[in-house]
C-alpha positions as CSV (number, residue, x, y, z in Angstrom):
1,M,-30.9,-1.3,-20.6
2,E,-31.8,0.1,-17.5
3,F,-28.6,2.5,-15.6
4,L,-26.4,0.5,-13.3
5,A,-28.2,-2.9,-14.5
6,T,-24.6,-4.4,-15.5
7,E,-23.6,-3.4,-11.5
8,R,-26.6,-4.7,-9.8
9,A,-27.0,-8.4,-12.1
10,T,-22.8,-8.5,-10.8
11,L,-24.1,-7.5,-7.3
12,E,-27.1,-10.0,-7.0
13,K,-24.9,-13.0,-8.8
14,F,-22.0,-12.7,-5.7
15,L,-24.0,-11.4,-3.0
16,P,-27.6,-12.5,-4.0
17,G,-30.2,-10.7,-2.2
18,L,-28.8,-7.7,-0.9
19,D,-29.3,-5.4,-3.7
20,S,-33.0,-5.8,-2.4
21,A,-32.6,-5.9,1.3
22,L,-31.0,-2.5,0.9
23,T,-34.0,-1.5,-1.1
24,Q,-36.3,-2.2,2.2
25,A,-35.7,0.9,4.2
26,P,-34.8,4.5,2.9
27,M,-31.3,5.3,1.9
28,M,-30.7,7.6,4.9
29,D,-31.5,4.7,7.6
30,F,-27.8,3.1,6.4
31,E,-26.2,6.8,6.6
32,Q,-26.5,7.1,10.2
33,H,-23.8,6.0,12.7
34,G,-25.7,2.2,13.7
35,S,-26.4,1.6,10.5
36,P,-27.7,-1.7,9.7
37,G,-25.5,-2.2,6.6
38,P,-22.1,-3.9,7.4
39,E,-24.6,-6.7,8.9
40,L,-26.7,-7.1,6.1
41,Y,-23.3,-7.0,4.3
42,R,-22.4,-9.7,6.1
43,Q,-25.7,-11.7,6.0
44,H,-25.6,-11.7,2.5
45,G,-21.7,-13.3,2.3
46,G,-19.9,-10.4,1.6
47,A,-16.7,-11.1,4.1
48,K,-15.9,-13.8,1.6
49,L,-16.2,-12.2,-1.6
50,L,-12.9,-11.2,-2.4
51,I,-11.0,-14.6,-0.7
52,P,-10.5,-17.1,-3.2
53,R,-12.7,-20.0,-4.4
54,Q,-10.0,-22.9,-2.6
55,Y,-10.0,-21.4,0.9
56,A,-14.3,-21.1,0.8
57,G,-14.6,-17.8,-0.7
58,K,-16.1,-16.2,-4.1
59,G,-13.3,-15.6,-6.0
60,A,-14.6,-11.8,-7.2
61,S,-12.1,-10.6,-9.6
62,P,-11.3,-6.8,-9.5
63,V,-14.2,-6.2,-12.4
64,D,-16.8,-7.6,-10.4
65,A,-15.2,-6.2,-7.2
66,I,-16.0,-2.8,-9.3
67,H,-19.4,-3.7,-10.4
68,I,-20.6,-4.6,-7.0
69,H,-19.6,-1.6,-5.5
70,R,-20.9,0.8,-7.5
71,A,-23.8,-0.9,-7.5
72,I,-23.6,-0.8,-3.4
73,G,-22.9,2.8,-3.7
74,S,-25.6,4.0,-5.6
75,R,-27.8,2.2,-2.6
76,S,-25.9,3.4,0.3
77,P,-23.0,5.5,0.2
78,S,-21.7,4.9,4.1
79,L,-21.8,0.7,3.3
80,A,-19.7,1.0,-0.1
81,V,-17.0,3.2,1.6
82,A,-17.0,0.7,4.9
83,V,-16.8,-2.8,3.1
84,A,-13.9,-1.2,0.3
85,M,-11.9,-1.5,3.7
86,H,-12.5,-4.6,4.2
87,N,-11.7,-5.9,0.7
88,F,-8.9,-3.9,0.5
89,S,-7.6,-6.0,4.0
90,I,-9.0,-9.1,2.3
91,A,-7.0,-8.4,-0.7
92,T,-3.6,-6.9,0.8
93,L,-4.1,-10.8,3.4
94,V,-4.6,-12.7,0.2
95,E,-1.2,-10.8,-1.2
96,V,0.6,-11.3,1.6
97,Y,-0.5,-15.1,1.5
98,L,0.7,-15.9,-2.2
99,S,3.8,-13.8,-1.6
100,G,4.7,-16.9,0.9
101,S,5.2,-15.3,3.7
102,G,3.6,-18.2,5.7
103,L,-0.1,-16.9,6.1
104,E,-2.1,-20.0,6.2
105,G,-4.9,-20.5,4.0
106,L,-6.8,-21.7,7.1
107,L,-6.7,-18.4,8.1
108,L,-8.9,-17.0,4.8
109,E,-11.0,-20.1,5.1
110,A,-11.9,-19.2,8.2
111,I,-12.9,-15.3,7.3
112,A,-14.8,-16.6,5.1
113,T,-16.7,-19.8,7.0
114,Q,-17.5,-17.9,10.0
115,D,-18.3,-14.5,7.6
116,R,-15.6,-12.3,9.5
117,L,-14.9,-8.6,9.0
118,V,-12.1,-7.2,8.7
119,A,-11.0,-3.6,9.3
120,S,-7.8,-2.0,8.3
121,G,-5.0,-0.4,10.4
122,F,-3.0,0.4,7.3
123,S,-1.3,3.5,6.9
124,E,-3.5,4.6,3.5
125,G,-5.1,7.2,5.6
126,Q,-1.4,8.9,6.2
127,T,-0.3,11.6,3.9
128,G,3.5,10.5,2.5
129,R,3.3,6.9,3.9
130,G,3.1,3.7,1.9
131,I,0.0,1.5,2.7
132,L,2.5,-1.1,4.5
133,Q,4.8,1.5,6.1
134,P,4.2,0.5,9.8
135,S,1.2,2.2,11.4
136,M,1.6,0.7,15.0
137,E,4.1,-0.1,17.2
138,A,5.4,-4.1,18.3
139,R,7.6,-5.8,20.2
140,R,8.1,-9.1,21.6
141,H,7.7,-10.1,24.8
142,N,7.0,-13.5,26.8
143,G,7.1,-14.7,23.5
144,N,4.1,-12.9,22.4
145,V,4.0,-9.9,20.1
146,V,2.4,-7.1,21.9
147,I,1.0,-3.9,19.8
148,N,0.5,-0.1,20.2
149,G,-0.7,1.9,18.4
150,Q,-4.0,3.6,17.1
151,K,-6.1,4.1,14.2
152,K,-8.4,7.2,13.2
153,P,-10.5,7.1,11.5
154,C,-11.1,3.3,10.9
155,S,-14.1,2.2,9.0
156,L,-16.4,-0.8,10.8
157,T,-15.0,0.4,14.0
158,W,-18.2,-1.2,15.3
159,S,-18.9,-3.9,13.4
160,M,-15.6,-5.4,12.9
161,D,-14.3,-8.8,14.1
162,L,-10.5,-8.3,13.4
163,L,-8.4,-5.5,12.8
164,T,-5.4,-5.8,10.1
165,A,-2.3,-3.6,10.6
166,S,1.0,-3.4,8.9
167,V,4.1,-3.4,11.9
168,R,7.6,-3.5,12.7
169,V,8.3,-6.3,15.2
170,V,11.7,-5.5,17.4
171,D,12.7,-7.8,20.1
172,G,15.8,-7.1,22.3
173,S,18.2,-8.6,19.8
174,A,16.9,-6.5,17.4
175,A,16.5,-3.4,18.8
176,A,20.4,-3.5,19.3
177,T,21.1,-4.6,15.6
178,G,18.5,-2.9,13.5
179,A,17.2,-6.0,12.1
180,D,13.6,-5.7,13.0
181,K,11.3,-7.1,10.7
182,L,7.8,-6.0,9.3
183,A,5.3,-7.7,9.0
184,V,0.9,-8.1,8.7
185,V,-0.9,-8.6,12.1
186,L,-4.2,-10.1,12.6
187,I,-5.7,-9.0,15.5
188,P,-9.3,-10.2,17.2
189,I,-11.4,-7.3,18.2
190,K,-12.1,-9.2,21.3
191,S,-8.3,-8.9,22.5
192,A,-7.6,-7.0,25.4
193,G,-6.6,-3.7,25.4
194,I,-8.9,-2.6,22.9
195,E,-11.0,0.1,23.3
196,R,-12.9,1.9,20.5
197,Q,-14.0,5.6,20.6
198,R,-16.3,7.8,18.4
199,Y,-14.1,10.1,16.4
200,W,-16.1,11.1,12.9
201,N,-18.4,13.9,13.8
202,N,-19.8,14.3,10.4
203,W,-23.4,14.0,9.2
204,V,-22.2,12.5,5.6
205,L,-20.5,8.8,5.7
206,A,-21.4,8.5,9.1
207,G,-22.3,4.7,8.6
208,A,-19.5,3.8,7.5
209,E,-18.3,3.7,11.2
210,S,-15.2,5.9,10.7
211,D,-14.4,6.0,14.9
212,M,-11.3,5.6,16.1
213,V,-9.4,2.4,17.9
214,I,-7.0,2.7,20.1
215,L,-4.9,-0.6,21.4
216,K,-2.9,-0.5,24.1
217,D,-0.5,-3.2,25.1
218,V,-2.6,-6.1,23.2
219,Q,-1.1,-9.2,22.7
220,L,-1.2,-11.6,19.7
221,E,0.6,-15.4,19.2
222,D,2.8,-15.4,16.5
223,R,0.0,-17.4,14.8
224,L,-1.5,-14.1,14.1
225,V,1.5,-12.2,13.3
226,Y,3.1,-13.2,9.8
227,P,6.3,-11.8,8.4
228,L,7.0,-10.3,5.0
229,S,10.6,-12.0,4.1
230,D,12.0,-9.3,2.3
231,D,12.0,-6.2,-0.2
232,G,10.3,-8.2,-2.9
233,D,7.6,-9.3,-0.7
234,V,7.0,-5.7,0.9
235,E,6.7,-4.1,-2.5
236,S,4.5,-6.5,-4.4
237,A,1.7,-6.8,-1.7
238,Q,1.9,-2.2,-1.6
239,I,1.6,-2.3,-5.2
240,S,-1.4,-4.9,-4.5
241,G,-2.6,-2.9,-1.8
242,F,-2.3,0.5,-3.3
243,L,-4.7,-0.8,-6.3
244,W,-7.1,-2.7,-4.5
245,F,-7.6,0.5,-2.5
246,E,-7.9,2.9,-5.2
247,I,-10.4,1.0,-7.7
248,L,-12.6,-0.1,-4.5
249,L,-13.1,3.8,-3.2
250,S,-13.2,4.6,-7.3
251,A,-15.9,2.8,-7.8
252,S,-18.1,3.2,-4.8
253,Y,-17.8,7.2,-5.4
254,L,-18.9,6.3,-8.7
255,G,-21.7,4.4,-7.3
256,V,-22.6,8.1,-5.1
257,A,-22.6,10.1,-8.3
258,S,-24.5,7.5,-10.3
259,A,-27.4,7.2,-8.0
260,L,-27.8,11.1,-8.4
261,V,-26.9,11.1,-11.6
262,H,-29.8,8.2,-11.9
263,R,-32.4,10.4,-10.2
264,A,-31.4,13.4,-12.8
265,I,-32.1,10.7,-15.5
266,Q,-35.6,9.6,-14.1
267,S,-36.8,13.1,-13.7
268,K,-38.9,15.0,-16.4
269,K,-36.3,18.3,-16.2
270,G,-33.8,18.3,-18.1
271,T,-32.5,18.2,-22.2
272,A,-31.7,14.9,-23.6
273,A,-28.6,16.0,-24.5
274,D,-27.8,17.2,-20.7
275,K,-28.9,13.6,-19.7
276,T,-26.6,11.9,-22.4
277,Q,-23.7,14.0,-21.4
278,L,-24.4,12.5,-17.6
279,G,-24.0,9.1,-19.2
280,I,-20.9,9.9,-20.7
281,E,-19.4,11.1,-17.9
282,L,-20.0,8.1,-15.6
283,E,-19.5,5.9,-18.3
284,G,-16.5,6.9,-19.6
285,A,-15.2,6.7,-16.1
286,A,-16.6,3.4,-15.4
287,A,-14.6,2.1,-18.3
288,A,-11.5,3.6,-17.4
289,L,-11.3,1.8,-14.3
290,E,-12.5,-1.7,-15.7
291,G,-9.5,-1.1,-18.1
292,I,-7.3,-0.5,-14.6
293,A,-9.0,-3.8,-13.7
294,R,-7.9,-5.6,-16.2
295,S,-4.5,-4.6,-16.2
296,M,-4.4,-5.6,-12.7
297,M,-5.5,-9.1,-13.4
298,A,-2.9,-9.5,-16.4
299,N,-0.4,-8.0,-14.3
300,P,-0.9,-8.1,-10.5
301,R,2.2,-6.6,-9.3
302,G,3.2,-4.0,-12.5
303,K,4.6,-1.1,-11.1
304,D,3.5,1.1,-13.8
305,E,-0.4,-0.1,-13.0
306,L,0.1,2.4,-10.0
307,A,0.6,5.5,-12.0
308,R,-1.9,4.7,-14.2
309,M,-4.2,3.8,-11.5
310,L,-4.1,7.5,-9.7
311,L,-4.6,9.2,-13.5
312,V,-7.6,7.0,-13.8
313,R,-8.5,7.6,-10.2
314,Y,-8.2,11.4,-10.7
315,A,-10.4,11.2,-14.1
316,V,-12.9,9.1,-12.2
317,Q,-12.7,12.4,-9.3
318,N,-13.1,14.6,-12.7
319,A,-16.1,13.1,-14.1
320,I,-17.9,12.4,-10.6
321,E,-17.5,16.6,-9.7
322,R,-19.2,17.6,-13.2
323,A,-21.7,14.9,-13.6
324,T,-23.2,15.6,-10.2
325,A,-23.2,19.3,-10.6
326,L,-24.7,19.0,-13.7
327,A,-27.1,16.6,-12.2
328,F,-28.0,19.0,-9.3
329,E,-28.6,21.3,-11.7
330,I,-31.2,19.6,-13.5
331,L,-32.7,18.2,-10.5
332,G,-33.4,21.8,-9.3
333,G,-34.7,24.1,-6.2
334,I,-37.4,21.7,-5.8
335,A,-36.0,18.5,-5.6
336,F,-33.8,20.3,-2.8
337,V,-35.8,21.1,-0.8
338,Q,-38.4,18.1,-0.6
339,S,-35.3,14.9,-0.4
340,S,-32.4,15.7,1.6
341,E,-30.9,12.7,-0.3
342,I,-29.9,14.6,-2.9
343,S,-28.1,17.0,-1.2
344,Y,-27.0,14.3,0.5
345,L,-25.5,12.3,-2.6
346,F,-23.8,15.6,-3.8
347,A,-21.9,15.9,-1.1
348,A,-20.4,12.3,-0.4
349,A,-19.9,11.6,-3.8
350,H,-17.2,14.7,-3.1
351,A,-15.5,12.9,-0.7
352,L,-13.4,10.6,-3.0
353,G,-11.4,13.8,-2.9
354,L,-10.4,13.6,0.5
355,H,-8.9,10.1,0.1
356,P,-5.0,10.5,-0.3
357,P,-3.2,10.8,-1.9
358,N,-4.7,14.2,-3.6
359,R,-3.9,15.4,-6.8
360,A,-1.6,18.5,-5.3
361,S,0.6,16.4,-4.1
362,M,0.9,14.2,-6.9
363,V,1.6,16.2,-10.1
364,E,5.0,15.9,-9.8
365,Q,5.5,12.5,-9.7
366,L,2.7,11.5,-12.7
367,S,4.4,14.4,-14.7
368,G,7.4,12.9,-14.4
369,F,6.5,9.3,-15.4
370,L,4.1,10.6,-18.1
371,G,7.6,12.0,-19.7
372,G,9.3,8.7,-19.1
373,A,10.4,9.2,-15.7
374,S,10.6,6.3,-13.0
375,Y,7.8,6.3,-10.6
376,N,8.2,5.7,-6.8
377,I,5.9,4.3,-4.4
378,K,4.4,6.6,-2.2
């Protein structure tokens, strides 16, 4: 069976024609600022991938999502990273809805039927903060909620239709009593008071549109503010969001590494033992990710899954580091000289290590977990 055949078959099943569309231009065309990738993803139905079928979505499972992100990552690293943030945002919105917070199914249906891309303004990029810890300030004023804040980097800055974020909503009485409420908000990008600026200055993953979004006194109607009713809702959404964030990004970067490894396997260089080792590294990592995804499906709010997910994420990271180093060596200097894709894929695959939480910050908690201690959400 061809390398990545299963993943590309899953991509074709859920988003017919996207894989082919991503091969119609050189890979580097999708890695520049202004990439056509996000619009292609939208046109092929990607916006609705994780929305349940009862709300006009495609109902992809965590296992499906892993396959799809690995396949996309092998075609365009930037697109995989960008839409990982869309899909993470959608999965979090679905969890908020399931928690009974008041998020209407009609909203999910509108995103699906109108093919809206949703960017993340959550705190997933801020060290030491939970995903749903408020990243922006919100206050009630004249019947609306007024939001101020910024998100940088924010993938899909230029292609998004909506920005979702966590806020703590405060009004006069709440400010006096401390009874302010945590909520998830959905902000139309055409709202007055939103400014977008360039922020990402690295050539690697420039096509992910990870720039800056600034909100200055943006007014939202109450229908776009979805309170989390109690600590149980917050924890459930926190766990689910964290798991989705990690599996989508891990699968995306595994796809990037797979593209480099595929080139090495197809080359006339290297030994059979070396090429087999490449497969062992990446397919072992993929199997570990699938195991976590299946566990998510069986126990979507299991607190211990947070620690297990991090152990798997770091295992994937290690496998990527080993496999890309060996693939780079197999391909050799001439391949490096003749194609910028080789060095690009090598650099992009290693960017998984830049996403929080980094290994050094988690070793004490993970060591304690392995020894039987309780694990706290971070």
